[in-house]
C-alpha positions in Angstrom: 24.4 1.5 35.7 22.8 3.1 32.6 23.6 1.5 29.3 22.8 1.9 25.6 22.1 -1.4 23.9 22.3 -1.8 20.2 20.6 -5.2 19.6 20.3 -7.2 16.4 16.6 -7.7 15.7 15.4 -10.1 12.9 11.9 -11.6 12.7 13.1 -14.8 11.0 15.7 -16.2 8.7 13.7 -15.0 5.6 13.7 -11.4 6.5 16.4 -8.7 6.8 17.5 -7.7 10.2 18.8 -4.4 11.7 20.2 -3.0 14.9 17.7 -1.5 17.3 18.7 0.8 20.1 17.4 0.5 23.7 18.3 2.4 26.9 18.4 0.4 30.1 18.9 1.8 33.6 19.3 0.5 37.1 21.6 -2.3 36.0 23.6 -3.8 38.9 27.3 -4.6 38.2 26.6 -8.0 39.9 24.0 -9.0 37.3 25.0 -11.5 34.6 24.7 -10.3 31.0 21.7 -12.5 30.5 20.0 -11.1 33.6 20.5 -7.6 32.1 18.8 -8.8 28.9 16.0 -10.2 31.1 15.5 -6.7 32.5 15.3 -5.3 29.0 12.8 -7.9 28.0 10.6 -7.4 31.0 10.3 -3.7 30.0 9.6 -4.5 26.4 6.8 -6.9 27.4 5.2 -4.3 29.7 5.4 -1.8 26.8 3.7 -4.3 24.5 6.8 -4.9 22.3 8.3 -8.1 21.2 11.0 -9.3 23.6 14.5 -10.0 22.3 14.9 -13.7 21.5 18.2 -15.2 22.8 19.4 -18.7 23.6 19.9 -19.7 27.2 19.5 -22.8 29.4 21.7 -23.7 32.4 23.1 -20.2 33.0 26.1 -21.9 34.7 28.6 -22.0 31.9 28.0 -25.6 31.2 25.6 -26.1 28.3 26.9 -23.5 25.8 23.5 -22.3 24.7 24.2 -18.6 25.5 25.6 -17.6 22.1 26.1 -13.9 21.7 28.6 -11.6 20.0 29.2 -8.7 22.3 31.0 -5.6 21.0 32.5 -7.8 18.3 33.7 -10.6 20.6 32.2 -14.0 21.0 30.8 -14.2 24.5 32.1 -10.7 25.2 35.3 -9.2 26.7 36.0 -12.0 29.2 37.1 -15.5 28.4 33.9 -17.1 29.7 30.4 -17.9 28.5 27.9 -15.1 28.1 25.8 -16.3 31.1 28.9 -16.1 33.3 29.8 -12.6 32.0 28.9 -10.0 34.6 28.0 -6.4 34.1 31.0 -5.2 36.1 33.0 -5.9 32.9 31.3 -2.8 31.5 31.2 0.8 32.7 28.3 3.1 33.4 27.3 4.9 30.2 28.7 2.3 27.8 27.2 1.4 24.5 27.0 -2.3 23.9 26.5 -4.0 20.5 24.8 -7.4 20.8 24.6 -9.7 17.7 24.1 -13.4 16.9 26.8 -15.8 15.8 27.8 -14.8 12.2 28.4 -17.9 10.1 26.7 -19.4 7.0 26.3 -22.7 8.7 24.5 -21.0 11.7 21.4 -19.4 10.1 19.5 -16.9 12.2 16.2 -18.2 13.5 15.1 -15.0 15.3 17.0 -12.0 16.7 20.0 -13.5 18.5 19.1 -17.1 18.1 20.8 -19.2 15.5 20.4 -22.8 14.3 23.5 -24.8 15.5 22.1 -28.2 14.6 25.1 -28.5 12.2 27.2 -29.4 15.3 24.7 -32.1 16.2 25.1 -33.7 12.7 28.9 -33.6 12.9 28.7 -35.5 16.2 26.1 -37.9 14.8 28.4 -38.6 11.8 31.1 -40.2 13.9 30.3 -40.0 17.6 28.9 -43.4 18.2 30.5 -46.9 18.7 28.5 -49.3 16.5 30.2 -52.5 17.8 27.8 -54.5 20.1 29.4 -54.2 23.6 26.7 -55.5 25.9 26.2 -54.0 29.3 28.4 -51.1 30.4 31.7 -52.4 31.8 33.1 -51.4 35.1 34.6 -47.9 34.9 38.0 -49.1 35.9 38.0 -52.3 33.8 39.9 -50.8 30.9 43.2 -49.2 31.9 43.8 -45.7 30.4 47.2 -44.1 30.6 47.1 -40.9 32.6 48.4 -38.7 29.7 45.6 -40.1 27.5 43.0 -39.6 30.1 44.1 -36.0 30.6 44.1 -35.4 26.8 40.6 -36.8 26.5 39.2 -34.9 29.4 40.7 -31.6 28.1 38.9 -32.0 24.8 35.7 -33.4 26.4 35.3 -30.0 28.1 34.1 -28.6 24.8 30.4 -27.4 25.3 29.6 -26.9 21.6 28.7 -23.3 22.0 30.0 -22.3 18.6 32.2 -19.4 19.8 35.1 -20.9 17.8 33.1 -20.6 14.6 31.8 -17.1 15.4 35.4 -15.9 16.1 37.0 -17.5 13.1 37.5 -15.1 10.2 36.6 -18.0 7.9 33.7 -19.4 9.9 35.5 -22.7 10.4 34.4 -25.5 12.8 37.8 -27.2 13.1 38.3 -26.6 16.8 34.9 -28.0 17.7 35.3 -31.0 15.4 38.8 -31.7 16.6 37.7 -31.6 20.2 35.1 -34.2 19.6 37.4 -36.4 17.5 40.3 -36.2 19.9 38.1 -36.8 22.9 36.9 -40.2 21.5 39.9 -41.3 19.5 42.5 -41.2 22.2 40.6 -43.6 24.5 40.8 -47.4 24.0 37.0 -47.6 23.7 37.2 -45.3 20.7 40.0 -47.1 18.9 38.0 -49.6 16.8 36.4 -46.8 14.8 39.2 -44.4 15.0 39.8 -44.0 11.3 36.1 -44.0 10.1 35.2 -41.5 12.9 37.6 -38.8 11.9 36.9 -39.2 8.1 33.1 -39.1 8.6 33.1 -36.2 11.0 35.4 -34.1 8.9 33.3 -34.9 5.8 30.1 -33.9 7.6 31.8 -30.7 8.7 32.6 -29.8 5.1 29.1 -30.8 4.0 27.6 -28.3 6.5 29.3 -25.4 4.8 31.7 -24.3 7.4 34.7 -22.3 6.1 38.3 -23.6 5.7 40.8 -23.4 8.6 43.9 -21.3 8.1 45.0 -21.6 11.8 44.4 -18.0 12.5 44.0 -19.0 16.2 41.0 -16.8 17.0 39.0 -20.0 17.7 41.2 -21.0 20.6 41.3 -17.4 21.9 37.5 -17.2 22.1 36.9 -20.7 23.4 35.4 -20.3 26.9 36.7 -23.8 27.9 40.2 -23.3 26.7 40.3 -26.0 24.0 43.9 -25.6 22.7 44.8 -24.8 19.1 47.0 -27.9 18.9 43.8 -29.9 19.0 43.4 -29.1 15.3 46.9 -30.3 14.5 46.2 -33.6 16.3 43.0 -34.1 14.3 44.8 -33.3 11.0 47.3 -36.0 11.8 44.5 -38.5 12.6 42.8 -37.5 9.3 45.9 -38.0 7.2 46.6 -41.3 8.8 43.1 -42.5 8.2 43.1 -41.3 4.6 46.3 -43.1 3.8 45.1 -46.3 5.5 41.8 -46.1 3.6 43.7 -45.6 0.3 45.7 -48.8 0.8 42.6 -50.9 1.2 
């Protein structure tokens, strides 16, 4: 395959960026999208040019590091992570635009790499149980109803890639935050800090400068792990309940 790549190049967050055009040839349809970028970077290095910076780690669709907007879609045309997107999803002669996540809360570090530490701070705001619990209990010591276990597991699949933010027209982080809140709050181990957790995590999300949610639904469509849109509704109910309870104290 021969492809034309239009890649966002930006030296750092303090400089302006622009699209640069590269031609790549000999691309196998069986390559992953990141392997295709590796081919481009090998050539740039041999030519004495600065390789394209992009995030990657496991390359198995698990870690969520591979954050790219491809032809206007978060992670590209397939509902999967960029590292699991294969070049057979494109045709010989295609022109492919490659950009970083676009959100005020995800500032560009270099080229296609953005700072997603805002997600870490949201988790830190409410993702810990502060009660002293001693040694870890036996896994089966606390009964969990099957529907609750399924609900928690469904939301625990969130890999924090940020595709929901990149796809949202408002740059909202509600799907990510709701996945983390619902995962913990539905389990009996998370019940003691159920109210404070949702209040603190939503407050931190707002502090980070993410946009407001209008339930456009693009977040759920782009999510490579299929976190459902009703996750946001469930979190909103948790937040309202916690707010009312806090107001009565």
